[in-house]
N, CA, C and O atoms as a CHARMM CRD file, in Angstrom:
* protein
*
  284
    1    1 MET  N      0.82500  -1.19100   0.00000 PROA 1      0.00000
    2    1 MET  CA     0.00000   0.00000   0.00000 PROA 1      0.00000
    3    1 MET  C      0.87200   1.25900   0.00000 PROA 1      0.00000
    4    1 MET  O      0.60100   2.20300  -0.74200 PROA 1      0.00000
    5    2 ARG  N      1.89100   1.27000   0.81200 PROA 2      0.00000
    6    2 ARG  CA     2.75100   2.44800   0.90700 PROA 2      0.00000
    7    2 ARG  C      3.42200   2.77100  -0.43000 PROA 2      0.00000
    8    2 ARG  O      3.52400   3.94000  -0.80300 PROA 2      0.00000
    9    3 ALA  N      3.87900   1.74200  -1.15300 PROA 3      0.00000
   10    3 ALA  CA     4.52900   1.97100  -2.43600 PROA 3      0.00000
   11    3 ALA  C      3.57500   2.61800  -3.42400 PROA 3      0.00000
   12    3 ALA  O      3.97900   3.50600  -4.17600 PROA 3      0.00000
   13    4 SER  N      2.32600   2.19600  -3.43900 PROA 4      0.00000
   14    4 SER  CA     1.36900   2.78100  -4.37900 PROA 4      0.00000
   15    4 SER  C      1.08400   4.23900  -4.02600 PROA 4      0.00000
   16    4 SER  O      0.89900   5.06600  -4.91900 PROA 4      0.00000
   17    5 LEU  N      1.04800   4.55800  -2.74300 PROA 5      0.00000
   18    5 LEU  CA     0.85700   5.95700  -2.34900 PROA 5      0.00000
   19    5 LEU  C      2.04300   6.80200  -2.79600 PROA 5      0.00000
   20    5 LEU  O      1.87500   7.92700  -3.26600 PROA 5      0.00000
   21    6 THR  N      3.21300   6.26200  -2.64900 PROA 6      0.00000
   22    6 THR  CA     4.41100   6.97500  -3.05600 PROA 6      0.00000
   23    6 THR  C      4.44200   7.16400  -4.57000 PROA 6      0.00000
   24    6 THR  O      4.76800   8.25000  -5.04900 PROA 6      0.00000
   25    7 LEU  N      4.10900   6.12700  -5.32200 PROA 7      0.00000
   26    7 LEU  CA     4.07600   6.23400  -6.78100 PROA 7      0.00000
   27    7 LEU  C      2.99600   7.20700  -7.22200 PROA 7      0.00000
   28    7 LEU  O      3.20400   7.97900  -8.15800 PROA 7      0.00000
   29    8 ASN  N      1.86300   7.18000  -6.57100 PROA 8      0.00000
   30    8 ASN  CA     0.78300   8.09900  -6.91000 PROA 8      0.00000
   31    8 ASN  C      1.20500   9.54400  -6.63800 PROA 8      0.00000
   32    8 ASN  O      0.92600  10.44000  -7.43500 PROA 8      0.00000
   33    9 THR  N      1.86300   9.76000  -5.53000 PROA 9      0.00000
   34    9 THR  CA     2.36300  11.10000  -5.20800 PROA 9      0.00000
   35    9 THR  C      3.40400  11.54100  -6.23000 PROA 9      0.00000
   36    9 THR  O      3.39400  12.69300  -6.66400 PROA 9      0.00000
   37   10 ALA  N      4.29500  10.64300  -6.61600 PROA 10     0.00000
   38   10 ALA  CA     5.31300  10.96400  -7.61500 PROA 10     0.00000
   39   10 ALA  C      4.66600  11.32900  -8.93900 PROA 10     0.00000
   40   10 ALA  O      5.08300  12.28400  -9.59500 PROA 10     0.00000
   41   11 ARG  N      3.65400  10.57900  -9.33400 PROA 11     0.00000
   42   11 ARG  CA     2.95000  10.88600 -10.59100 PROA 11     0.00000
   43   11 ARG  C      2.32100  12.27300 -10.54900 PROA 11     0.00000
   44   11 ARG  O      2.41900  13.04000 -11.50700 PROA 11     0.00000
   45   12 LYS  N      1.68000  12.58200  -9.43600 PROA 12     0.00000
   46   12 LYS  CA     1.03800  13.89500  -9.29700 PROA 12     0.00000
   47   12 LYS  C      2.07100  15.01800  -9.32100 PROA 12     0.00000
   48   12 LYS  O      1.85000  16.05100  -9.95200 PROA 12     0.00000
   49   13 ASP  N      3.18700  14.82100  -8.64300 PROA 13     0.00000
   50   13 ASP  CA     4.24900  15.83000  -8.63000 PROA 13     0.00000
   51   13 ASP  C      4.84500  16.03300 -10.02800 PROA 13     0.00000
   52   13 ASP  O      5.08700  17.16400 -10.45000 PROA 13     0.00000
   53   14 LEU  N      5.07400  14.93600 -10.73100 PROA 14     0.00000
   54   14 LEU  CA     5.61200  15.02700 -12.09200 PROA 14     0.00000
   55   14 LEU  C      4.64400  15.74900 -13.01600 PROA 14     0.00000
   56   14 LEU  O      5.05700  16.57600 -13.82900 PROA 14     0.00000
   57   15 GLU  N      3.37300  15.44200 -12.89600 PROA 15     0.00000
   58   15 GLU  CA     2.37500  16.08400 -13.75400 PROA 15     0.00000
   59   15 GLU  C      2.28100  17.57900 -13.44500 PROA 15     0.00000
   60   15 GLU  O      2.14900  18.39400 -14.35800 PROA 15     0.00000
   61   16 ALA  N      2.34800  17.93400 -12.18000 PROA 16     0.00000
   62   16 ALA  CA     2.30500  19.34700 -11.80300 PROA 16     0.00000
   63   16 ALA  C      3.52400  20.09200 -12.36200 PROA 16     0.00000
   64   16 ALA  O      3.39100  21.20200 -12.87600 PROA 16     0.00000
   65   17 GLU  N      4.69400  19.48800 -12.26100 PROA 17     0.00000
   66   17 GLU  CA     5.89600  20.12600 -12.80100 PROA 17     0.00000
   67   17 GLU  C      5.82300  20.23500 -14.31800 PROA 17     0.00000
   68   17 GLU  O      6.23600  21.24500 -14.88700 PROA 17     0.00000
   69   18 ARG  N      5.30400  19.20900 -14.97400 PROA 18     0.00000
   70   18 ARG  CA     5.16600  19.23500 -16.42500 PROA 18     0.00000
   71   18 ARG  C      4.24700  20.37600 -16.86700 PROA 18     0.00000
   72   18 ARG  O      4.53000  21.06700 -17.84600 PROA 18     0.00000
   73   19 ARG  N      3.14800  20.56600 -16.13800 PROA 19     0.00000
   74   19 ARG  CA     2.22600  21.65800 -16.47200 PROA 19     0.00000
   75   19 ARG  C      2.86800  23.02500 -16.26700 PROA 19     0.00000
   76   19 ARG  O      2.72200  23.91300 -17.10800 PROA 19     0.00000
   77   20 ARG  N      3.57400  23.19800 -15.15800 PROA 20     0.00000
   78   20 ARG  CA     4.26200  24.47600 -14.90100 PROA 20     0.00000
   79   20 ARG  C      5.28700  24.76700 -15.99000 PROA 20     0.00000
   80   20 ARG  O      5.36300  25.88300 -16.50300 PROA 20     0.00000
   81   21 ASN  N      6.07200  23.75600 -16.33500 PROA 21     0.00000
   82   21 ASN  CA     7.07400  23.92900 -17.38400 PROA 21     0.00000
   83   21 ASN  C      6.42000  24.26500 -18.70900 PROA 21     0.00000
   84   21 ASN  O      6.91200  25.12000 -19.44600 PROA 21     0.00000
   85   22 SER  N      5.31900  23.60300 -19.01800 PROA 22     0.00000
   86   22 SER  CA     4.61700  23.85800 -20.27900 PROA 22     0.00000
   87   22 SER  C      4.15600  25.30200 -20.36600 PROA 22     0.00000
   88   22 SER  O      4.27700  25.93400 -21.41600 PROA 22     0.00000
   89   23 LEU  N      3.63300  25.82500 -19.27500 PROA 23     0.00000
   90   23 LEU  CA     3.18700  27.21700 -19.26100 PROA 23     0.00000
   91   23 LEU  C      4.36300  28.17000 -19.45500 PROA 23     0.00000
   92   23 LEU  O      4.26500  29.14200 -20.20400 PROA 23     0.00000
   93   24 GLU  N      5.45900  27.89100 -18.78600 PROA 24     0.00000
   94   24 GLU  CA     6.63200  28.74900 -18.95600 PROA 24     0.00000
   95   24 GLU  C      7.16800  28.66200 -20.38600 PROA 24     0.00000
   96   24 GLU  O      7.57400  29.67200 -20.95900 PROA 24     0.00000
   97   25 LEU  N      7.17000  27.46500 -20.95900 PROA 25     0.00000
   98   25 LEU  CA     7.61500  27.29800 -22.33800 PROA 25     0.00000
   99   25 LEU  C      6.74100  28.09700 -23.30200 PROA 25     0.00000
  100   25 LEU  O      7.24500  28.69600 -24.25200 PROA 25     0.00000
  101   26 LEU  N      5.43900  28.10500 -23.05700 PROA 26     0.00000
  102   26 LEU  CA     4.52900  28.87800 -23.91200 PROA 26     0.00000
  103   26 LEU  C      4.89000  30.35700 -23.91200 PROA 26     0.00000
  104   26 LEU  O      4.79200  31.02100 -24.94400 PROA 26     0.00000
  105   27 GLY  N      5.30400  30.87400 -22.76800 PROA 27     0.00000
  106   27 GLY  CA     5.68900  32.27100 -22.68600 PROA 27     0.00000
  107   27 GLY  C      7.07500  32.55500 -23.23300 PROA 27     0.00000
  108   27 GLY  O      7.32000  33.62300 -23.79300 PROA 27     0.00000
  109   28 LEU  N      7.98100  31.60400 -23.07400 PROA 28     0.00000
  110   28 LEU  CA     9.36500  31.82000 -23.50400 PROA 28     0.00000
  111   28 LEU  C      9.56800  31.70500 -25.00700 PROA 28     0.00000
  112   28 LEU  O     10.32900  32.47700 -25.59000 PROA 28     0.00000
  113   29 ARG  N      8.90600  30.76600 -25.62900 PROA 29     0.00000
  114   29 ARG  CA     9.14500  30.52500 -27.05900 PROA 29     0.00000
  115   29 ARG  C      8.96100  31.78400 -27.91300 PROA 29     0.00000
  116   29 ARG  O      9.82200  32.07800 -28.74200 PROA 29     0.00000
  117   30 PRO  N      7.86300  32.53900 -27.73700 PROA 30     0.00000
  118   30 PRO  CA     7.72200  33.75200 -28.56000 PROA 30     0.00000
  119   30 PRO  C      8.82400  34.77900 -28.29500 PROA 30     0.00000
  120   30 PRO  O      9.28700  35.44100 -29.22400 PROA 30     0.00000
  121   31 LEU  N      9.24300  34.91600 -27.04700 PROA 31     0.00000
  122   31 LEU  CA    10.31000  35.85900 -26.72900 PROA 31     0.00000
  123   31 LEU  C     11.62000  35.46200 -27.40400 PROA 31     0.00000
  124   31 LEU  O     12.32300  36.30100 -27.96900 PROA 31     0.00000
  125   32 VAL  N     11.93300  34.17600 -27.33600 PROA 32     0.00000
  126   32 VAL  CA    13.17700  33.69700 -27.94000 PROA 32     0.00000
  127   32 VAL  C     13.10300  33.81700 -29.46300 PROA 32     0.00000
  128   32 VAL  O     14.06300  34.24300 -30.10500 PROA 32     0.00000
  129   33 ASN  N     11.97300  33.44300 -30.02600 PROA 33     0.00000
  130   33 ASN  CA    11.81600  33.50200 -31.48200 PROA 33     0.00000
  131   33 ASN  C     11.83900  34.93100 -32.00500 PROA 33     0.00000
  132   33 ASN  O     12.32600  35.18200 -33.10800 PROA 33     0.00000
  133   34 ASP  N     11.31500  35.86800 -31.22200 PROA 34     0.00000
  134   34 ASP  CA    11.29100  37.27900 -31.61900 PROA 34     0.00000
  135   34 ASP  C     12.70900  37.81800 -31.71800 PROA 34     0.00000
  136   34 ASP  O     13.04700  38.53500 -32.66000 PROA 34     0.00000
  137   35 GLY  N     13.53700  37.46700 -30.73700 PROA 35     0.00000
  138   35 GLY  CA    14.94400  37.85100 -30.76300 PROA 35     0.00000
  139   35 GLY  C     15.21200  39.33400 -30.61800 PROA 35     0.00000
  140   35 GLY  O     16.28100  39.80300 -31.00600 PROA 35     0.00000
  141   36 SER  N     14.26600  40.08800 -30.06600 PROA 36     0.00000
  142   36 SER  CA    14.46000  41.53600 -29.96700 PROA 36     0.00000
  143   36 SER  C     14.95800  41.98200 -28.59300 PROA 36     0.00000
  144   36 SER  O     14.98400  43.17700 -28.29900 PROA 36     0.00000
  145   37 CYS  N     15.34900  41.03000 -27.75800 PROA 37     0.00000
  146   37 CYS  CA    15.85100  41.36000 -26.42300 PROA 37     0.00000
  147   37 CYS  C     17.32000  41.76300 -26.49500 PROA 37     0.00000
  148   37 CYS  O     18.00400  41.52700 -27.49100 PROA 37     0.00000
  149   38 HSD  N     17.77900  42.37100 -25.41800 PROA 38     0.00000
  150   38 HSD  CA    19.20600  42.64800 -25.24700 PROA 38     0.00000
  151   38 HSD  C     19.94200  41.32500 -25.39200 PROA 38     0.00000
  152   38 HSD  O     19.44400  40.30500 -24.91700 PROA 38     0.00000
  153   39 PRO  N     21.11200  41.30100 -26.03200 PROA 39     0.00000
  154   39 PRO  CA    21.82500  40.02900 -26.29000 PROA 39     0.00000
  155   39 PRO  C     22.04000  39.15900 -25.04700 PROA 39     0.00000
  156   39 PRO  O     21.89200  37.93900 -25.11800 PROA 39     0.00000
  157   40 LYS  N     22.38500  39.76600 -23.92300 PROA 40     0.00000
  158   40 LYS  CA    22.60200  38.95800 -22.71500 PROA 40     0.00000
  159   40 LYS  C     21.29100  38.33900 -22.23000 PROA 40     0.00000
  160   40 LYS  O     21.25900  37.17900 -21.82000 PROA 40     0.00000
  161   41 LEU  N     20.21800  39.11700 -22.27900 PROA 41     0.00000
  162   41 LEU  CA    18.90700  38.59400 -21.88700 PROA 41     0.00000
  163   41 LEU  C     18.45500  37.52500 -22.87600 PROA 41     0.00000
  164   41 LEU  O     17.90400  36.50000 -22.47700 PROA 41     0.00000
  165   42 GLN  N     18.68500  37.76000 -24.14400 PROA 42     0.00000
  166   42 GLN  CA    18.32400  36.77800 -25.16900 PROA 42     0.00000
  167   42 GLN  C     19.01700  35.45500 -24.89500 PROA 42     0.00000
  168   42 GLN  O     18.39600  34.39700 -24.99600 PROA 42     0.00000
  169   43 GLN  N     20.29300  35.50300 -24.55000 PROA 43     0.00000
  170   43 GLN  CA    21.03800  34.27800 -24.25900 PROA 43     0.00000
  171   43 GLN  C     20.46800  33.57400 -23.03000 PROA 43     0.00000
  172   43 GLN  O     20.34000  32.35000 -23.02000 PROA 43     0.00000
  173   44 ARG  N     20.13200  34.33200 -22.01100 PROA 44     0.00000
  174   44 ARG  CA    19.55000  33.72600 -20.79700 PROA 44     0.00000
  175   44 ARG  C     18.21000  33.06900 -21.11300 PROA 44     0.00000
  176   44 ARG  O     17.91300  31.98500 -20.61100 PROA 44     0.00000
  177   45 LEU  N     17.40000  33.72700 -21.94500 PROA 45     0.00000
  178   45 LEU  CA    16.11200  33.15300 -22.33200 PROA 45     0.00000
  179   45 LEU  C     16.30800  31.87100 -23.13500 PROA 45     0.00000
  180   45 LEU  O     15.60100  30.88600 -22.92100 PROA 45     0.00000
  181   46 GLU  N     17.25900  31.88300 -24.05000 PROA 46     0.00000
  182   46 GLU  CA    17.54800  30.68500 -24.83900 PROA 46     0.00000
  183   46 GLU  C     18.04100  29.54800 -23.95300 PROA 46     0.00000
  184   46 GLU  O     17.65500  28.39400 -24.14400 PROA 46     0.00000
  185   47 ASP  N     18.88800  29.87000 -22.99100 PROA 47     0.00000
  186   47 ASP  CA    19.38700  28.84800 -22.06300 PROA 47     0.00000
  187   47 ASP  C     18.24400  28.26800 -21.22900 PROA 47     0.00000
  188   47 ASP  O     18.16000  27.05500 -21.03700 PROA 47     0.00000
  189   48 ARG  N     17.37000  29.14000 -20.73900 PROA 48     0.00000
  190   48 ARG  CA    16.23200  28.68900 -19.93200 PROA 48     0.00000
  191   48 ARG  C     15.30300  27.81800 -20.76400 PROA 48     0.00000
  192   48 ARG  O     14.80900  26.79600 -20.28900 PROA 48     0.00000
  193   49 LEU  N     15.06900  28.22100 -21.99700 PROA 49     0.00000
  194   49 LEU  CA    14.22100  27.43800 -22.88700 PROA 49     0.00000
  195   49 LEU  C     14.81900  26.04700 -23.10400 PROA 49     0.00000
  196   49 LEU  O     14.10300  25.04800 -23.03800 PROA 49     0.00000
  197   50 ALA  N     16.10500  25.97900 -23.35800 PROA 50     0.00000
  198   50 ALA  CA    16.77200  24.68400 -23.54600 PROA 50     0.00000
  199   50 ALA  C     16.68300  23.83300 -22.28600 PROA 50     0.00000
  200   50 ALA  O     16.44700  22.62700 -22.36600 PROA 50     0.00000
  201   51 ASP  N     16.87200  24.45500 -21.12100 PROA 51     0.00000
  202   51 ASP  CA    16.77400  23.71800 -19.85300 PROA 51     0.00000
  203   51 ASP  C     15.36600  23.15100 -19.65300 PROA 51     0.00000
  204   51 ASP  O     15.20800  21.99400 -19.26500 PROA 51     0.00000
  205   52 LEU  N     14.34900  23.96900 -19.91600 PROA 52     0.00000
  206   52 LEU  CA    12.97100  23.51200 -19.74500 PROA 52     0.00000
  207   52 LEU  C     12.62300  22.38800 -20.71300 PROA 52     0.00000
  208   52 LEU  O     11.95600  21.42400 -20.33900 PROA 52     0.00000
  209   53 GLU  N     13.07000  22.51200 -21.94300 PROA 53     0.00000
  210   53 GLU  CA    12.79800  21.46000 -22.91900 PROA 53     0.00000
  211   53 GLU  C     13.47000  20.15300 -22.51400 PROA 53     0.00000
  212   53 GLU  O     12.88100  19.08100 -22.65800 PROA 53     0.00000
  213   54 ALA  N     14.68600  20.23400 -22.01400 PROA 54     0.00000
  214   54 ALA  CA    15.38500  19.03600 -21.54400 PROA 54     0.00000
  215   54 ALA  C     14.66900  18.43300 -20.34400 PROA 54     0.00000
  216   54 ALA  O     14.53900  17.21300 -20.24100 PROA 54     0.00000
  217   55 ARG  N     14.20900  19.28300 -19.44300 PROA 55     0.00000
  218   55 ARG  CA    13.49000  18.79900 -18.25900 PROA 55     0.00000
  219   55 ARG  C     12.17100  18.13400 -18.66000 PROA 55     0.00000
  220   55 ARG  O     11.78000  17.12600 -18.07200 PROA 55     0.00000
  221   56 GLN  N     11.49200  18.69300 -19.65300 PROA 56     0.00000
  222   56 GLN  CA    10.24700  18.08400 -20.11600 PROA 56     0.00000
  223   56 GLN  C     10.51200  16.68400 -20.66500 PROA 56     0.00000
  224   56 GLN  O      9.74900  15.75600 -20.39700 PROA 56     0.00000
  225   57 ARG  N     11.58400  16.52900 -21.42700 PROA 57     0.00000
  226   57 ARG  CA    11.93300  15.20100 -21.95600 PROA 57     0.00000
  227   57 ARG  C     12.24500  14.23100 -20.81400 PROA 57     0.00000
  228   57 ARG  O     11.84800  13.06600 -20.85200 PROA 57     0.00000
  229   58 GLU  N     12.95800  14.72400 -19.80200 PROA 58     0.00000
  230   58 GLU  CA    13.28600  13.88500 -18.64200 PROA 58     0.00000
  231   58 GLU  C     12.01100  13.47700 -17.90200 PROA 58     0.00000
  232   58 GLU  O     11.87300  12.32300 -17.49800 PROA 58     0.00000
  233   59 LEU  N     11.09300  14.40500 -17.72600 PROA 59     0.00000
  234   59 LEU  CA     9.82400  14.08700 -17.05800 PROA 59     0.00000
  235   59 LEU  C      9.04100  13.03700 -17.83600 PROA 59     0.00000
  236   59 LEU  O      8.43200  12.15100 -17.23600 PROA 59     0.00000
  237   60 GLU  N      9.04900  13.12300 -19.14700 PROA 60     0.00000
  238   60 GLU  CA     8.35100  12.12300 -19.96500 PROA 60     0.00000
  239   60 GLU  C      8.98200  10.74100 -19.79200 PROA 60     0.00000
  240   60 GLU  O      8.27000   9.73900 -19.73000 PROA 60     0.00000
  241   61 ARG  N     10.30900  10.68300 -19.71300 PROA 61     0.00000
  242   61 ARG  CA    10.98300   9.39200 -19.48500 PROA 61     0.00000
  243   61 ARG  C     10.60100   8.82300 -18.11300 PROA 61     0.00000
  244   61 ARG  O     10.35400   7.62400 -17.98000 PROA 61     0.00000
  245   62 ILE  N     10.55400   9.67900 -17.10900 PROA 62     0.00000
  246   62 ILE  CA    10.19200   9.22600 -15.76000 PROA 62     0.00000
  247   62 ILE  C      8.74300   8.74100 -15.74800 PROA 62     0.00000
  248   62 ILE  O      8.43900   7.70700 -15.15300 PROA 62     0.00000
  249   63 ARG  N      7.85500   9.48200 -16.40200 PROA 63     0.00000
  250   63 ARG  CA     6.44900   9.07400 -16.45900 PROA 63     0.00000
  251   63 ARG  C      6.31300   7.70500 -17.12400 PROA 63     0.00000
  252   63 ARG  O      5.52600   6.86900 -16.68000 PROA 63     0.00000
  253   64 ALA  N      7.08000   7.48300 -18.18600 PROA 64     0.00000
  254   64 ALA  CA     7.03000   6.18100 -18.87200 PROA 64     0.00000
  255   64 ALA  C      7.49900   5.06500 -17.93500 PROA 64     0.00000
  256   64 ALA  O      6.90900   3.98500 -17.90700 PROA 64     0.00000
  257   65 LEU  N      8.54600   5.32400 -17.18200 PROA 65     0.00000
  258   65 LEU  CA     9.01800   4.31800 -16.21400 PROA 65     0.00000
  259   65 LEU  C      7.98000   4.04400 -15.14900 PROA 65     0.00000
  260   65 LEU  O      7.77900   2.89600 -14.75200 PROA 65     0.00000
  261   66 LEU  N      7.31900   5.09000 -14.68300 PROA 66     0.00000
  262   66 LEU  CA     6.27100   4.89500 -13.67500 PROA 66     0.00000
  263   66 LEU  C      5.10100   4.10200 -14.23400 PROA 66     0.00000
  264   66 LEU  O      4.50400   3.29600 -13.52000 PROA 66     0.00000
  265   67 ARG  N      4.76600   4.31500 -15.49300 PROA 67     0.00000
  266   67 ARG  CA     3.69000   3.53800 -16.11600 PROA 67     0.00000
  267   67 ARG  C      4.07400   2.06000 -16.17000 PROA 67     0.00000
  268   67 ARG  O      3.24500   1.18900 -15.90500 PROA 67     0.00000
  269   68 CYS  N      5.31400   1.78600 -16.51000 PROA 68     0.00000
  270   68 CYS  CA     5.78800   0.40100 -16.56300 PROA 68     0.00000
  271   68 CYS  C      5.77000  -0.23000 -15.17100 PROA 68     0.00000
  272   68 CYS  O      5.44100  -1.40700 -15.02100 PROA 68     0.00000
  273   69 THR  N      6.12200   0.55000 -14.16700 PROA 69     0.00000
  274   69 THR  CA     6.17600   0.06200 -12.79200 PROA 69     0.00000
  275   69 THR  C      4.78400  -0.29200 -12.27700 PROA 69     0.00000
  276   69 THR  O      4.62400  -1.24700 -11.51700 PROA 69     0.00000
  277   70 SER  N      3.78800   0.47100 -12.68800 PROA 70     0.00000
  278   70 SER  CA     2.44800   0.25500 -12.15400 PROA 70     0.00000
  279   70 SER  C      1.71200  -0.88900 -12.85600 PROA 70     0.00000
  280   70 SER  O      0.63700  -1.29300 -12.41200 PROA 70     0.00000
  281   71 GLN  N      2.27400  -1.40900 -13.93800 PROA 71     0.00000
  282   71 GLN  CA     1.59200  -2.49500 -14.65900 PROA 71     0.00000
  283   71 GLN  C      1.87900  -3.83200 -14.06700 PROA 71     0.00000
  284   71 GLN  O      1.38200  -4.84500 -14.55800 PROA 71     0.00000
């Protein structure tokens, strides 16, 4: 029972983080694509966008592992 509660909590936490990241990505992509920011800010935005995209891929891998674990 305890393991299922822990897995359920992990799933909920992962989904919440995925949603937060998705919202931030929605806001960042137009800024990065526009490219009209100060060069240093533009670089920081591009770095943040890359970090979020990598984190989203990592979250998807973790979710897939959790799905396999629960079967």
